[in-house]
N, C-alpha and C positions, 0 to 999 in steps of 0.2 A: 257262588258269587264270584265274578271275575274281577281281578285287580287291574287297576289302570296301569298303563305303561310306566308312568312316573313312579307309582308305588312299587312296582316290581323292581325298578332300577335302584330305589333306595334300599330295599331289603337285600338286594344282591350286594350292594356296597357294604352294608353292615355285616353280612355273612363273610365277605372277603376280609374285612378288618378283624373279625373274630378269629378267623383262621390264622391270620398273620400273628396276632397276639398269642394265640395258643402255640403256634410254632416257635415263637421267641421264648415263651416260658419253658417249653419242652427242651429247647436247645440249652438254655441256662441250667435247668434242673438236671439235665443229663450230662452236662459238660463235666470233664474231669475235676474232681474236688481236690483242693490242695490244703496244706497245713502251713501256717505261719505262726511266728511268735511276736507278740507286741508288748511294749512296755506301757503300763498304765500309771500315770502320775497320781500320787495320793495327796489329797487336799484335806487337811485336818481342821476341825472346828469344834467349838463347844467345850473346850477344856476349862474346868473351874478355875477362877482367878487365884485361888490359894494353892494351886498345884503347878508343878513343872515336870515335864517328861525329861528324865535324865538318860534314858537308854531305851533302845528298841524302835525308835522312829525310822521307818523306811520311806525314802523319797518315792520309790517306784515299786511295782510288783510286776511279775511276768505272767502273761496269759497266752496260752497256746490254743489256737482256733483252727477249725476246719470249715471250709466252705468253698463256693465257686470262686475261681481265681479273679474274675472281674470284680466281684464284690469285695474280696479281701484287699485288693489293690487300691480301693477307693474308700477305705474306712475313714469316717469323719473324725477330725481331731477332738470333737466333743466326746466321742466314745473313749478316748484315751486319758480321761481324767475321772477319778473316783473320789467322792466325798466321804470322809470318815468322821463319824460323830464321836467325840471324846467326853461327852457330858456325863457318862456313867463311870469314868475312870476314878479309882480310889487310890489313896496313898499305898505304896508297895508295888507288887507285881500284878499286872493285869493282862488277861488274854482276850484278844479281840479276834474272833473267827472271821475269815474271809471266804465263806463257803461258796461253792460254785453256783448254787441256786440263786444267790443274791446278785449274780452278774447276768442272769438270763434276760432280764428286761433290757440291760445295756447292750447285749450282743445277741438279740433275739434272731437275727438273720444268720447266725453262725452256730456251729456246734462247739461248745467249750470242752476242750480236752483236759486242760490242766491249769491250775492257778498256783503260783509260788511267790511268796510263802502262802500257806493256807490260813495262817493266823499270825497276828502280831503279838509279841510279848513285850509289853511296855512297863518300864519301871518309873513310877511317879514319886516325887518328893514334895514335901511342903515348901512353900516359898517363904524365905526369910529376908527381912529388910533391916539393915542397921547402918549406923553412921561410924565411919572410921577415919583416922587421920591420914594425910599424905606423908610418906617417908621419902625424903630426897636422898639420892645416892650419887655422889660426885665421882665422875670418871675422868681420868687424865692420862695422857701418854707418858708423863714425866714421873720418875720414881721419887720416893721419899715425901710424898704429899706436898711437893713444892707449890702446887696450885691448889687453892681451896675456894669455896664459895663464901662470900661475906655479904653482910647487909641484905639478908635474904627475906623476901616477903612472898608468901604463897597465898593465892586467892582462888578458891577458898581453901582454908586449911583442913576442913572436914568435908568428906563427900559421902553420899548415900549409896550403898550397894544393895542390890536386890537380885535374888536368884535362888538356886538350889540350897536348901538348908545345910547340907553336909559340907558345901564349899564355903558359903558365906560365913558360917559359924567359925571356920578355921582362919579367917582373914582378920588380923588385928590392925593392918594398915595396907595402903596401896603404894607399892614402891614406884618411884619415878627416877629414872636415870638421867643425869645431865652431864653432857660432855663439856669439859673445860678446855677451851682452845688456848694453847700457850700464846698464840699471836694476839689474843684479846685480853691478856693479863692487864689488870688495872681498869678495864672498861666496865661500865654499868650496862647490864644486858636485861632484856625483857623477852620471855619466851612463852608462847601458848603451846602447851604440851598435851597431846591426847593421852588419856589414861588407858593403860593396858591391864585388863582384868581377865581372869580365867574364863573359859567357856561356860555357858549357862549362868553368867553373872552380868548384870548391867550396872553401870555407874552413872550417877547423876550429881553434878554435870559430867559430861563425857570428856571434858578437858579442863585443865587448870592453867592459871597464869603465874609464872615465877619471875620475880625481879631479883637480881643478885649482881654482885660485883665479883669479878675473878681476882682474887688476892693471891699474893705469893710473898716469899721472902724479898726484901728490898736490898739493893746494892747501890753503893755510891761510886761514881767514876767521873773522870774529866775528859772532855772532848773539845776540840777546836772547830769552830764553825765560821763560815764566811758571813759577812754582814751585807744584807741586801738593802737597796733603796726602794722605797715604795712611794707612789703618789707623784713622782717627778720622772723626767727623762734621765735615766742613770748615766747616759753618756755625757751629760753636761755637768756632772758632779764628781767629786773625789771624796774618799773616806779615809780617815786616819784614826786608828788602825783599820785595816780591811778585814781582819779576823779577830775573833775573841775566843778565849778558852773559858768553858762553862763547866761548873761542877753540877752533876745531875744525880738524882735518885731515881732508879728505874726498877721494875720488877726483875727479880733475879733470873727468872726464866727467859727474859729478853735481853739480858746484859750483853750477850754476844751477837745479837741480831742487828746487823749493820743497817738494814733497811729501816728498822724501827728507830735506831739511834739517830740516823741521818735525817729522819723526818722532822726534827726540831728546826724551826725556822727562826732566824735572828734577823731583825730588820729595824730600819729607822724611817721616820716620816719627817723629812726636813721641810721647813717653811720656804716660801719663795725667797730667793736671794738674788741680789744684783751680781753682775760679773765681778769676780775677784773677791767677793765677800765670803765669810765663813761663820759657822755657828756650831755650838755644841748641842747635840740632841740626844735624848735618852734612848737607850736600847729597848726594843720590844721583843717578846718571845711568844711563839706560837707552838706549843708542845702537844704531842699526841697524848691520848688517854693513858694514864698510868705513869707518865713521866712528870717529874717535878724539878724545876730549876732551883738549886740550893744557893749557889753563889756565882754570879757572872764575874768574869775577869775584869770587866769595866762596866760602869753604870751608864756612861755616855761616850760618844765619839765625836770627833770633829768632822763636819761636813763643809766642803768649800765649793762654791760655784766657779767653774773654770772660766778663764778669760775667753771672750768670744773672738 
């Protein structure tokens, strides 16, 4: 039976395609085979809720492969992750083999030469959860405990910690360090402070709020301040006297701080006056935090409207 011309052309085309595929397979299979080393990321799952791994967890393992260079250079990222089931882990030391045969399906196009490590040695502990207080530790650059924290409120005062039993059982409190800035002596301060806990331990909540006042020894001193006019055009008025000496009580740590001491404002608020008229007005004080006016040298001063 003779084939038609069209039928013969189709068969010839199929034969040529088969020869080309066979040639490509032959070239790949006979091409020089190379070796490479890849890192496989380990993804763990299934660990019982009452256990925690304290030692032995590896993030990656090394796999040495042999195969055609073209294939090795185009390894899919999906092949570079390995899932590890921890559902069978018990308290104590556990050995999890990473045998070569278990990777054959993952790297079926290659020859697996070596896997390192060949097993994981995991140490598991029971999980312990307990409630402990927060312990504040005051830190200051000044000697002799000149600065201290007063009027302290910690929210919350107790925190829950959860983690490896050997670590959690040894914690009677969570220390929190607070730096006392000498420039803020006398001020009321609020801070949200993250809790620092050992590795393998979680704290709930993860941060606390601390309200406190920086206190120190107090010192009394006298200083002279200019008196300012507020609420009027100062060039139209005169004041007598123009300065006043004030007795102050300040934090001892700031007794020599000129910027802090000079921040006290002394001012008057005179009423509207006709030209040539005068009036006695009370002194007002605007003091920075931590400073207290004990005794002003005058309670009021004379303010006069200048002649126009």
